[in-house]
VOBA-1610 file (N, C-alpha, C; in pm, whole numbers, padded with zeros to 5 digits, always signed):
BEGIN
Met-02041-01492-00639Met-01906-01436-00650Met-01896-01308-00568Ser-01782-01285-00512Ser-01755-01165-00435Ser-01762-01041-00524Asn-01793-00928-00465Asn-01784-00802-00539Asn-01669-00717-00487Ile-01566-00786-00438Ile-01444-00720-00391Ile-01334-00738-00496Asp-01270-00629-00532Asp-01160-00633-00628Asp-01026-00614-00558Phe-00920-00659-00624Phe-00783-00630-00581Phe-00721-00535-00683Val-00644-00439-00633Val-00569-00347-00718Val-00422-00360-00680Ile-00336-00374-00780Ile-00193-00382-00755Ile-00119-00290-00852Thr-00022-00217-00802Thr+00062-00133-00887Thr+00197-00201-00906Trp+00254-00185-01025Trp+00380-00254-01057Trp+00466-00169-01148Val+00596-00179-01126Val+00692-00114-01215Val+00818-00199-01220Asp+00878-00205-01336Asp+01007-00272-01352Asp+01108-00167-01397Gly+01195-00125-01305Gly+01290-00020-01333Gly+01397-00058-01433Arg+01401-00185-01476Arg+01501-00226-01576Arg+01457-00195-01718Asp+01330-00165-01737Asp+01275-00138-01871Asp+01343-00014-01930Pro+01419-00030-02042Pro+01494+00085-02096Pro+01405+00198-02143Glu+01289+00169-02200Glu+01200+00275-02245Glu+01144+00353-02127Trp+01106+00280-02023Trp+01056+00346-01902Trp+01165+00432-01839Arg+01288+00380-01833Arg+01399+00455-01775Arg+01427+00582-01855Lys+01417+00572-01985Lys+01442+00688-02070Lys+01342+00799-02040Arg+01214+00763-02024Arg+01111+00863-01993Arg+01134+00922-01854Lys+01172+00837-01761Lys+01196+00883-01624Lys+01316+00978-01618Glu+01425+00941-01681Glu+01547+01022-01674Glu+01529+01158-01741Ala+01438+01168-01836Ala+01412+01296-01901Ala+01354+01398-01804Leu+01295+01349-01693Leu+01233+01438-01595Leu+01309+01445-01463Ser+01416+01366-01449Ser+01488+01355-01322Ser+01587+01470-01307Glu+01535+01588-01275Glu+01623+01704-01268Glu+01604+01787-01141Asn+01512+01745-01054Asn+01486+01822-00932Asn+01533+01742-00812Ser+01642+01784-00749Ser+01701+01707-00639Ser+01612+01703-00515Phe+01509+01788-00511Phe+01417+01789-00398Phe+01323+01669-00402Glu+01319+01603-00515Glu+01226+01492-00533Glu+01296+01359-00510Asp+01221+01260-00462Asp+01274+01129-00425Asp+01263+01035-00544Glu+01378+01005-00604Glu+01378+00916-00720Glu+01479+00802-00700Arg+01494+00755-00577Arg+01590+00651-00548Arg+01560+00523-00625Glu+01666+00449-00658Glu+01656+00329-00740Glu+01561+00225-00679Glu+01563+00209-00546Glu+01480+00107-00483Glu+01331+00137-00494Arg+01295+00260-00533Arg+01154+00290-00555Arg+01098+00214-00675Tyr+01187+00168-00764Tyr+01142+00113-00893Tyr+01200-00026-00922Arg+01271-00086-00828Arg+01340-00211-00854Arg+01244-00330-00850Asp+01260-00422-00943Asp+01178-00543-00949Asp+01258-00662-00895Trp+01200-00737-00801Trp+01269-00848-00737Trp+01230-00984-00795Gly+01149-00986-00897Gly+01112-01113-00957Gly+01016-01195-00874Leu+00944-01131-00780Leu+00853-01203-00692Leu+00707-01194-00735Leu+00681-01118-00840Leu+00542-01095-00881Leu+00465-01224-00911Pro+00524-01327-00972Pro+00447-01451-00993Pro+00389-01507-00865Tyr+00461-01490-00754Tyr+00412-01544-00627Tyr+00295-01461-00573Trp+00287-01336-00612Trp+00169-01257-00575Trp+00045-01318-00640Phe+00054-01348-00769Phe-00061-01407-00838Phe-00090-01549-00789Arg+00014-01625-00761Arg-00010-01760-00708Arg-00080-01753-00573Gly-00039-01657-00490Gly-00103-01642-00360Gly-00248-01601-00371Val-00278-01510-00463Val-00417-01467-00481Val-00502-01583-00531Glu-00452-01656-00629Glu-00530-01768-00684Glu-00555-01875-00578Lys-00456-01904-00497Lys-00469-02011-00399Lys-00539-01968-00272Tyr-00512-01846-00225Tyr-00558-01805-00093Tyr-00676-01707-00094Ala-00705-01649-00210Ala-00821-01558-00220Ala-00895-01580-00351Pro-00939-01703-00377Pro-01006-01733-00505Pro-01138-01659-00523Trp-01188-01599-00415Trp-01317-01529-00420Trp-01307-01391-00484Val-01188-01340-00508Val-01174-01204-00560Val-01245-01192-00695Arg-01314-01081-00717Arg-01390-01061-00842Arg-01299-01028-00959Lys-01220-00922-00946Lys-01131-00877-01053Lys-00998-00833-00993Ile-00894-00841-01075Ile-00763-00788-01039Ile-00729-00678-01139Trp-00697-00561-01087Trp-00661-00446-01170Trp-00512-00423-01155Phe-00441-00450-01262Phe-00294-00447-01263Phe-00249-00316-01328Ile-00201-00223-01244Ile-00166-00090-01292Ile-00019-00083-01328Cys+00011-00039-01449Cys+00149-00025-01492Cys+00158+00084-01598Asp+00278+00134-01620Asp+00301+00236-01722Asp+00405+00188-01820Gln+00404+00059-01846Gln+00497-00005-01937Gln+00435-00138-01978Asn+00502-00213-02062Asn+00448-00343-02098Asn+00445-00434-01976Pro+00336-00506-01954Pro+00332-00600-01841Pro+00432-00713-01861Pro+00463-00788-01758Pro+00560-00898-01771Pro+00521-00995-01882Glu+00619-01046-01952Glu+00592-01136-02065Glu+00524-01264-02022Trp+00547-01306-01900Trp+00490-01433-01853Trp+00344-01421-01810Leu+00293-01299-01800Leu+00158-01278-01748Leu+00054-01314-01853Asn-00044-01394-01812Asn-00151-01439-01901Asn-00257-01330-01912Leu-00248-01249-02016Leu-00338-01135-02031Leu-00480-01178-02065Asp-00501-01305-02095Asp-00635-01355-02129Asp-00711-01408-02007His-00651-01402-01890His-00721-01450-01771His-00845-01364-01749Pro-00961-01427-01727Pro-01086-01351-01718Pro-01094-01252-01601Lys-01013-01273-01499Lys-01017-01181-01385Lys-00919-01065-01397Leu-00829-01073-01493Leu-00721-00976-01501Leu-00755-00858-01591Asn-00732-00738-01540Asn-00750-00615-01617Asn-00621-00534-01611Ile-00560-00507-01726Ile-00442-00422-01732Ile-00486-00276-01738Val-00432-00195-01650Val-00468-00053-01644Val-00343+00030-01669Arg-00343+00103-01779Arg-00235+00196-01808Arg-00264+00328-01736His-00160+00404-01713His-00182+00532-01646His-00277+00621-01723Glu-00267+00619-01854Glu-00356+00705-01933Glu-00501+00659-01928Asp-00526+00538-01878Asp-00663+00488-01868Asp-00741+00553-01755Tyr-00670+00610-01657Tyr-00743+00666-01543Tyr-00684+00793-01486Leu-00556+00819-01509Leu-00496+00940-01456Leu-00525+01058-01549Pro-00576+01169-01497Pro-00594+01288-01580Pro-00463+01331-01645Asp-00472+01396-01760Asp-00353+01436-01836Asp-00257+01518-01751Glu-00311+01605-01666Glu-00225+01694-01588Glu-00146+01621-01481Tyr-00178+01493-01454Tyr-00107+01416-01353Tyr-00008+01316-01414Arg+00012+01325-01541Arg+00105+01234-01608Arg+00218+01313-01674Pro+00336+01250-01683Pro+00372+01114-01639Pro+00389+01108-01487Ala+00364+00992-01431Ala+00371+00972-01286Ala+00478+00868-01255Phe+00588+00913-01195Phe+00692+00822-01149Phe+00691+00813-00997Ser+00592+00872-00936Ser+00567+00862-00793Ser+00445+00774-00771Ser+00447+00698-00664Ser+00331+00614-00634Ser+00212+00697-00588His+00237+00820-00544His+00130+00898-00481His+00015+00934-00576Pro+00040+00995-00692Pro-00074+01019-00782Pro-00136+00890-00831Ile-00057+00787-00848Ile-00109+00658-00894Ile-00208+00603-00793Glu-00178+00618-00664Glu-00265+00568-00557Glu-00384+00659-00532Leu-00361+00787-00531Leu-00464+00882-00490Leu-00578+00894-00590Asn-00560+00838-00709Asn-00662+00848-00813Asn-00724+00713-00848Leu-00709+00614-00761Leu-00759+00480-00792Leu-00909+00477-00818His-00982+00565-00753His-01128+00566-00768His-01171+00601-00910Arg-01078+00652-00991Arg-01111+00690-01129Arg-01104+00571-01225Ile-01060+00456-01180Ile-01051+00339-01267Ile-01191+00294-01307Lys-01219+00297-01434Lys-01353+00261-01482Lys-01379+00113-01463Gly-01488+00082-01393Gly-01526-00057-01370Gly-01479-00114-01239Leu-01396-00040-01165Leu-01348-00087-01035Leu-01465-00099-00938Ser-01467-00207-00860Ser-01573-00228-00763Ser-01569-00121-00654Glu-01685-00092-00597Glu-01692+00004-00485Glu-01604-00041-00370Arg-01594-00171-00348Arg-01509-00225-00242Arg-01385-00287-00307Phe-01269-00241-00266Phe-01146-00298-00324Phe-01035-00298-00221Val-00935-00382-00246Val-00818-00392-00161Val-00697-00349-00242Tyr-00622-00254-00189Tyr-00505-00202-00259Tyr-00378-00270-00209Phe-00300-00324-00303Phe-00172-00387-00274Phe-00060-00307-00341Asn+00049-00282-00269Asn+00174-00252-00337Asn+00227-00383-00393Asp+00323-00376-00486Asp+00374-00500-00543Asp+00478-00567-00452Asp+00491-00518-00328Asp+00577-00585-00230Asp+00495-00647-00117Met+00365-00666-00141Met+00275-00724-00041Met+00220-00856-00093Tyr+00224-00959-00010Tyr+00191-01095-00056Tyr+00101-01166+00044Leu+00013-01251-00008Leu-00067-01339+00077Leu+00012-01466+00103Leu+00009-01512+00230Leu+00085-01631+00268Leu-00003-01748+00309Arg-00132-01723+00331Arg-00223-01832+00366Arg-00366-01788+00334Pro-00462-01880+00340Pro-00599-01844+00300Pro-00655-01727+00381Val-00722-01636+00309Val-00789-01524+00373Val-00933-01520+00324Lys-01022-01486+00414Lys-01163-01473+00380Lys-01193-01327+00343Glu-01307-01306+00280Glu-01350-01170+00250Glu-01358-01086+00376Ser-01395-01150+00488Ser-01410-01078+00614Ser-01277-01028+00670Met-01167-01072+00612Met-01038-01015+00650Met-01030-00868+00608Phe-01101-00835+00501Phe-01092-00701+00444Phe-01220-00618+00458Phe-01336-00684+00455Phe-01463-00611+00466Phe-01560-00689+00554Arg-01630-00615+00640Arg-01741-00670+00718Arg-01852-00566+00722Arg-01974-00614+00703Arg-02091-00525+00702Arg-02074-00410+00603Gly-02008-00439+00493Gly-01992-00341+00386Gly-01884-00237+00411Leu-01814-00247+00524Leu-01712-00148+00558Leu-01573-00210+00557Pro-01471-00130+00524Pro-01334-00184+00527Pro-01292-00218+00668Cys-01218-00326+00682Cys-01164-00365+00812Cys-01033-00290+00837Asp-01018-00239+00958Asp-00901-00156+00987Asp-00879-00149+01137Ser-00768-00088+01176Ser-00733-00069+01316Ser-00696+00076+01337Ala-00765+00145+01427Ala-00738+00286+01455Ala-00633+00294+01565Leu-00508+00282+01526Leu-00398+00282+01623Leu-00327+00417+01621Leu-00323+00482+01735Leu-00258+00612+01747Leu-00109+00597+01774Asn-00034+00695+01726Asn+00110+00696+01753Asn+00163+00837+01729Thr+00268+00872+01800Thr+00334+01000+01772Thr+00414+00987+01644Ile+00439+01098+01579Ile+00515+01098+01454Ile+00664+01107+01488Pro+00745+01009+01446Pro+00886+01003+01487Pro+00972+01101+01408Thr+00958+01230+01435Thr+01029+01332+01357Thr+01180+01327+01378Asp+01226+01265+01485Asp+01371+01257+01505Asp+01438+01169+01400Asp+01360+01088+01329Asp+01416+01000+01227Asp+01425+01067+01090Leu+01371+01187+01077Leu+01361+01248+00944Leu+01496+01259+00875Ala+01598+01298+00948Ala+01729+01315+00887Ala+01827+01207+00930Gly+01779+01111+01008Gly+01870+01015+01069Gly+01881+00881+01000Ile+01789+00848+00911Ile+01794+00721+00843Ile+01772+00742+00694Pro+01823+00653+00608Pro+01811+00673+00463Pro+01667+00688+00415Asp+01573+00616+00478Asp+01433+00621+00434Asp+01352+00720+00516Gly+01418+00809+00589Gly+01349+00898+00680Gly+01251+00992+00615Arg+01268+01016+00485Arg+01180+01112+00417Arg+01034+01069+00423Ile+01010+00940+00436Ile+00871+00893+00437Ile+00795+00951+00557Phe+00865+00988+00663Phe+00797+01038+00781Phe+00736+01176+00759Tyr+00783+01248+00657Tyr+00717+01373+00623Tyr+00571+01349+00586Met+00543+01235+00525Met+00405+01207+00486Met+00316+01185+00607Phe+00369+01123+00713Phe+00292+01111+00837Phe+00253+01250+00886Leu+00349+01340+00885Leu+00324+01477+00933Leu+00225+01549+00843Asn+00245+01538+00711Asn+00155+01605+00617Asn+00013+01550+00628Asn+00001+01417+00634Asn-00132+01356+00644Asn-00205+01401+00771Ala-00134+01401+00883Ala-00196+01442+01010Ala-00238+01588+01005Ser-00156+01671+00943Ser-00188+01812+00934Ser-00319+01835+00858Tyr-00335+01769+00745Tyr-00456+01790+00665Tyr-00579+01725+00726Ile-00560+01609+00788Ile-00677+01543+00847Ile-00727+01622+00968Asn-00636+01689+01040Asn-00679+01775+01151Asn-00749+01901+01101Arg-00718+01942+00980Arg-00791+02052+00920Arg-00935+02011+00890Asp-00954+01885+00855Asp-01085+01837+00810Asp-01176+01791+00923Tyr-01118+01741+01032Tyr-01197+01678+01138Tyr-01154+01728+01276Asp-01250+01731+01366Asp-01223+01756+01506Asp-01204+01621+01575Phe-01083+01595+01619Phe-01049+01464+01674Phe-01136+01427+01793Arg-01158+01521+01883Arg-01238+01492+02003Arg-01380+01450+01965Ser-01438+01516+01867Ser-01574+01481+01823Ser-01576+01342+01762Cys-01474+01309+01682Cys-01466+01176+01622Cys-01453+01069+01729Leu-01375+01098+01831Leu-01356+01004+01941Leu-01486+00980+02017Lys-01560+01085+02042Lys-01685+01074+02117Lys-01791+00996+02039Arg-01790+01010+01907Arg-01890+00940+01825Arg-01865+00790+01820Asn-01740+00748+01822Asn-01707+00606+01807Asn-01596+00565+01904Pro-01618+00577+02035Pro-01510+00551+02131Pro-01454+00409+02123Leu-01540+00310+02099Leu-01492+00172+02099Leu-01402+00143+01979Lys-01419+00219+01872Lys-01332+00196+01756Lys-01191+00248+01779Trp-01176+00338+01875Trp-01044+00387+01912Trp-00987+00313+02032Leu-01073+00254+02113Leu-01031+00189+02237Leu-01086+00048+02243His-01055-00030+02142His-01110-00166+02132His-01013-00267+02193Pro-01064-00367+02266Pro-00976-00466+02330Pro-00885-00541+02233Val-00926-00559+02106Val-00842-00637+02015Val-00711-00566+01983Tyr-00700-00438+02018Tyr-00575-00367+01993Tyr-00463-00411+02085Gly-00497-00484+02190Gly-00395-00540+02278Gly-00304-00435+02338Lys-00175-00453+02324Lys-00079-00362+02386Lys-00089-00220+02330Asp-00142-00206+02209Asp-00157-00072+02152Asp-00270+00006+02219Leu-00355-00064+02292Leu-00466+00003+02359Leu-00416+00103+02463Val-00306+00071+02531Val-00250+00162+02632Val-00204+00291+02566Arg-00132+00279+02455Arg-00085+00399+02386Arg-00203+00481+02332Asn-00304+00411+02279Asn-00423+00483+02232Asn-00488+00564+02344Ala-00502+00501+02460Ala-00566+00568+02573Ala-00489+00693+02614Met-00358+00686+02613Met-00278+00802+02651Met-00288+00913+02547Leu-00286+00877+02420Leu-00286+00979+02315Leu-00425+01034+02287Cys-00528+00967+02336Cys-00664+01020+02319Cys-00690+01146+02401Ile-00602+01176+02495Ile-00623+01296+02577Ile-00587+01423+02500Trp-00515+01411+02390Trp-00476+01528+02313Trp-00595+01580+02234Pro-00603+01711+02214Pro-00718+01767+02143Pro-00716+01742+01992Arg-00599+01709+01938Arg-00586+01684+01795Arg-00527+01546+01770Leu-00549+01493+01651Leu-00489+01366+01614Leu-00338+01385+01607Val-00264+01310+01687Val-00119+01327+01691Val-00048+01244+01585Gly-00116+01146+01531Gly-00057+01058+01431Gly-00113+00918+01447Thr-00091+00836+01347Thr-00143+00699+01350Thr-00037+00599+01309Val-00060+00474+01343Val+00023+00364+01299Val-00026+00321+01160Glu+00064+00319+01063Glu+00032+00269+00930Glu+00094+00130+00917Leu+00010+00028+00909Leu+00059-00110+00915Leu+00127-00153+00786His+00112-00076+00679His+00179-00102+00551His+00155-00245+00502Leu+00027-00277+00494Leu-00019-00406+00444Leu-00133-00381+00346Pro-00182-00484+00276Pro-00296-00463+00187Pro-00409-00389+00258Gln-00459-00284+00193Gln-00551-00192+00256Gln-00687-00194+00188Ala-00793-00216+00266Ala-00929-00215+00213Ala-00980-00072+00203Phe-01048-00042+00093Phe-01100+00092+00068Phe-01239+00085+00008Leu-01312+00194+00024Leu-01434+00221-00051Leu-01405+00334-00149Lys-01456+00323-00271Lys-01434+00430-00368Lys-01492+00562-00319Arg-01603+00553-00247Arg-01666+00678-00203Arg-01576+00756-00108Thr-01490+00686-00033Thr-01399+00755+00057Thr-01298+00837-00022Phe-01253+00784-00134Phe-01164+00862-00222Phe-01235+00986-00271Arg-01358+00971-00316Arg-01431+01087-00367Arg-01450+01192-00258Glu-01481+01148-00137Glu-01499+01242-00026Glu-01368+01310+00010Ala-01259+01235+00006Ala-01129+01294+00035Ala-01093+01402-00068Trp-01124+01375-00194Trp-01095+01475-00297Trp-01182+01600-00279Glu-01303+01582-00231Glu-01387+01700-00206Glu-01331+01786-00093Lys-01282+01721+00013Lys-01232+01796+00128Lys-01090+01848+00108Asp-01008+01771+00040Asp-00864+01800+00034Asp-00815+01817-00110Phe-00896+01876-00194Phe-00857+01890-00334Phe-00723+01961-00348Asp-00697+02062-00267Asp-00575+02141-00284Asp-00450+02055-00273Ile-00439+01975-00165Ile-00317+01897-00147Ile-00316+01772-00236Leu-00432+01713-00263Leu-00433+01595-00350Leu-00398+01635-00494Asp-00445+01748-00535Asp-00412+01797-00669Asp-00263+01830-00678Met-00209+01899-00578Met-00067+01934-00579Met+00020+01808-00580Thr-00013+01713-00492Thr+00063+01588-00486Thr+00058+01515-00620Ser-00059+01511-00682Ser-00076+01438-00807Ser+00001+01502-00922Arg+00037+01627-00909Arg+00113+01696-01014Arg+00263+01676-01000His+00309+01616-00891His+00452+01590-00873His+00490+01462-00948His+00587+01474-01037His+00629+01357-01115His+00697+01251-01028Phe+00767+01297-00923Phe+00838+01207-00832Phe+00794+01237-00689Arg+00827+01149-00597Arg+00792+01172-00458Arg+00852+01303-00409Asn+00775+01374-00332Asn+00813+01507-00286Asn+00783+01519-00138Asp+00866+01591-00065Asp+00847+01602+00079Asp+00721+01677+00118Leu+00657+01744+00024Leu+00532+01815+00052Leu+00410+01727+00029Asp+00430+01605-00019Asp+00319+01517-00058Asp+00241+01463+00061Val+00119+01421+00030Val+00045+01325+00110Val+00036+01198+00027Asn-00020+01092+00085Asn-00037+00969+00006Asn-00170+00904+00041Gln-00190+00781-00004Gln-00319+00714+00015Gln-00353+00691+00161Trp-00257+00703+00251Trp-00288+00694+00393Trp-00382+00807+00436Leu-00376+00920+00369Leu-00469+01029+00400Leu-00612+00986+00372Val-00635+00914+00263Val-00769+00864+00232Val-00813+00766+00340Arg-00723+00679+00381Arg-00754+00585+00489Arg-00794+00660+00616Leu-00726+00770+00647Leu-00759+00845+00767Leu-00900+00902+00763His-00951+00927+00643His-01089+00976+00634His-01187+00870+00686His-01170+00742+00646His-01266+00644+00699His-01240+00612+00846Ile-01115+00631+00892Ile-01088+00614+01034Ile-01158+00723+01115Met-01140+00848+01075Met-01197+00960+01152Met-01350+00956+01154Lys-01410+00912+01046Lys-01556+00906+01040Lys-01611+00780+01107Gly-01525+00688+01144Gly-01570+00563+01204Gly-01631+00468+01104Glu-01603+00489+00975Glu-01661+00405+00871Glu-01568+00288+00841Phe-01545+00206+00944Phe-01464+00085+00928Phe-01505-00015+01035Ser-01476-00141+01007Ser-01498-00248+01106Ser-01365-00279+01173Val-01365-00283+01304Val-01241-00303+01379Val-01185-00442+01352Arg-01055-00447+01325Arg-00984-00573+01303Arg-00860-00577+01391Lys-00829-00693+01442Lys-00708-00709+01521Lys-00587-00681+01433Pro-00492-00601+01480Pro-00374-00569+01398Pro-00292-00693+01365Ile-00240-00697+01245Ile-00147-00803+01205Ile-00007-00752+01234Arg+00060-00813+01329Arg+00189-00762+01376Arg+00306-00836+01312Asn+00421-00772+01317Asn+00547-00832+01270Asn+00534-00882+01126Ala+00472-00799+01043Ala+00443-00839+00906Ala+00521-00759+00802Val+00601-00664+00846Val+00676-00580+00753Val+00825-00608+00771Phe+00891-00646+00662Phe+01033-00679+00664Phe+01107-00590+00564Thr+01234-00569+00590Thr+01319-00495+00498Thr+01425-00588+00442Leu+01432-00599+00311Leu+01526-00688+00247Leu+01670-00651+00282Gly+01750-00754+00303Gly+01890-00733+00332Gly+01922-00717+00479Arg+01820-00702+00564Arg+01844-00677+00707Arg+01823-00801+00793Asn+01721-00880+00761Asn+01694-01001+00839Asn+01631-01104+00747Asn+01704-01142+00644Asn+01649-01231+00542Asn+01613-01369+00597Glu+01686-01415+00696Glu+01658-01548+00752Glu+01521-01552+00816Glu+01489-01452+00897Glu+01358-01447+00962Glu+01248-01425+00858Leu+01274-01343+00758Leu+01178-01320+00651Leu+01148-01449+00577Ala+01251-01523+00538Ala+01231-01648+00466Ala+01155-01749+00551Arg+01184-01755+00680Arg+01115-01848+00769Arg+00967-01810+00782Thr+00939-01681+00790Thr+00800-01636+00799Thr+00721-01677+00676Val+00783-01667+00559Val+00717-01707+00434Val+00694-01857+00432Arg+00798-01934+00457Arg+00788-02080+00448Arg+00688-02137+00549Glu+00687-02081+00671Glu+00603-02135+00777Glu+00466-02069+00784Gln+00439-01973+00695Gln+00309-01906+00687Gln+00267-01855+00825Lys+00358-01785+00889Lys+00334-01740+01026Lys+00220-01639+01036Ile+00200-01562+00931Ile+00097-01458+00928Ile+00025-01466+00794Pro-00096-01410+00784Pro-00172-01423+00659Pro-00119-01341+00543Met-00049-01232+00571Met+00003-01147+00464Met+00129-01079+00513Ile+00207-01031+00417Ile+00339-00978+00449Ile+00372-00863+00355Cys+00456-00772+00403Cys+00511-00667+00319Cys+00663-00678+00324Ile+00727-00672+00207Ile+00872-00684+00197Ile+00926-00556+00137Asn+00979-00469+00221Asn+01031-00340+00175Asn+01169-00354+00113Asp+01190-00277+00009Asp+01322-00267-00052Asp+01406-00169+00027Ala+01538-00171+00003Ala+01629-00079+00071Ala+01755-00064-00013Ser+01830+00040+00014Ser+01958+00058-00054Ser+02053-00053-00012Met+02122-00113-00110Met+02216-00221-00081Met+02311-00238-00197Asp+02425-00300-00170Asp+02521-00324-00278Asp+02474-00440-00365Thr+02541-00460-00477Thr+02498-00558-00576Thr+02499-00700-00520Gln+02601-00733-00442Gln+02611-00868-00388Gln+02499-00897-00288Thr+02470-00799-00203Thr+02360-00817-00107Thr+02227-00832-00179Tyr+02208-00754-00284Tyr+02087-00764-00364Tyr+02074-00904-00425Thr+02182-00954-00484Thr+02179-01086-00549Thr+02151-01196-00447Asp+02220-01192-00333Asp+02201-01294-00231Asp+02059-01289-00172Ser+02010-01169-00146Ser+01876-01153-00088Ser+01770-01202-00185Lys+01784-01169-00310Lys+01686-01210-00410Lys+01678-01362-00420Arg+01794-01428-00422Arg+01797-01574-00431Arg+01732-01638-00309Glu+01762-01585-00191Glu+01710-01644-00067Glu+01559-01629-00055Ile+01507-01513-00089Ile+01363-01488-00074Ile+01285-01560-00184Gln+01338-01564-00304Gln+01271-01640-00411Gln+01261-01787-00374Ala+01363-01841-00312Ala+01362-01982-00273Ala+01253-02007-00168Ala+01235-01914-00076Ala+01132-01930+00027Ala+00993-01929-00036Phe+00969-01837-00128Phe+00838-01831-00194Phe+00816-01953-00282Asp+00921-02002-00345Asp+00905-02119-00431Asp+00871-02243-00349Ala+00919-02249-00225Ala+00883-02359-00137Ala+00737-02350-00096Leu+00686-02228-00081Leu+00547-02208-00040Leu+00450-02223-00157Leu+00486-02167-00271Leu+00396-02162-00387Leu+00470-02208-00513Pro+00498-02338-00522Pro+00579-02387-00633Pro+00504-02401-00766Gln+00371-02412-00760Gln+00294-02438-00881Gln+00253-02308-00950Pro+00280-02296-01081Pro+00237-02176-01155Pro+00086-02160-01146Ser+00042-02038-01145Ser-00101-02009-01142Ser-00153-01995-01285Lys-00283-01986-01300Lys-00343-01964-01431Lys-00322-01820-01480Phe-00267-01737-01392Phe-00232-01602-01435Phe-00098-01602-01509Glu-00030-01717-01510Glu+00097-01730-01582Glu+00074-01808-01710Lys+00143-01769-01814Lys+00130-01841-01940Lys+00179-01984-01924Gly+00111-02075-01994Gly+00143-02217-01981Gly+00278-02255-02040
//
């Protein structure tokens, strides 16, 4: 059996008890508490069906939630572990209505394997994946793709606030590492042929003395627990501050900062980037549904967005139908 675990975080913003606790703290307009951060699209059964069918080798699944898990979930499945926030988050970091403290403290989960793959609940497997998709030679598989930080988008699009995290992450990682030294130690990991068209951009941005920014593919991410521990040793100040924010904050960093630690140290196995795998609901549902049905790529991320009620209803019906065509049979993670 594999010694690789999957971790998934989940929230259902319709839960009245959860909403009551959240609204009691929703008083700082500087914090990001938009509805789409917590909306449930009813696609979670397909996540479990995809894991059972396409990654049967996984050792354990750690399902993180701060409310009752879905009624349909089979809590007796031998691979399933329900993790409440109080099971691993220190008291001073709770309650957490931001994904950042929830993610940045994953290494504290008791019993979690040293090697694990982190999923948001909007990331799904679409076809069989091997362990080597995520780990090779004991190291997480990743792509060191450089990119400038698109600061012109910060105030120009509804979701622009997320770009502050790119800036914050780059700032702290440059405090911790000398980019030129990291490049010299592992040049092929930054300039690998499998990067394809991104290789040209990498080559141009490698001339800068500091890390200018990276491409975050926003897909299931392989991690080592030790990288989290090392990140906390180097960056305790910002990780502690971020973990104390109840909601997303423009001063935060996120789990991408931990990923940058294994990138900068060269502690990863190079993997060809998975392209055209991130979709936004309501913007191109036809292409999204076709990608799911035709299994064009091994995994996908489906981002939520602000939308009116009718668009939400139509989008939900269309995407659920695509997943039901791909994975119609209930998994053993669902009650019979």
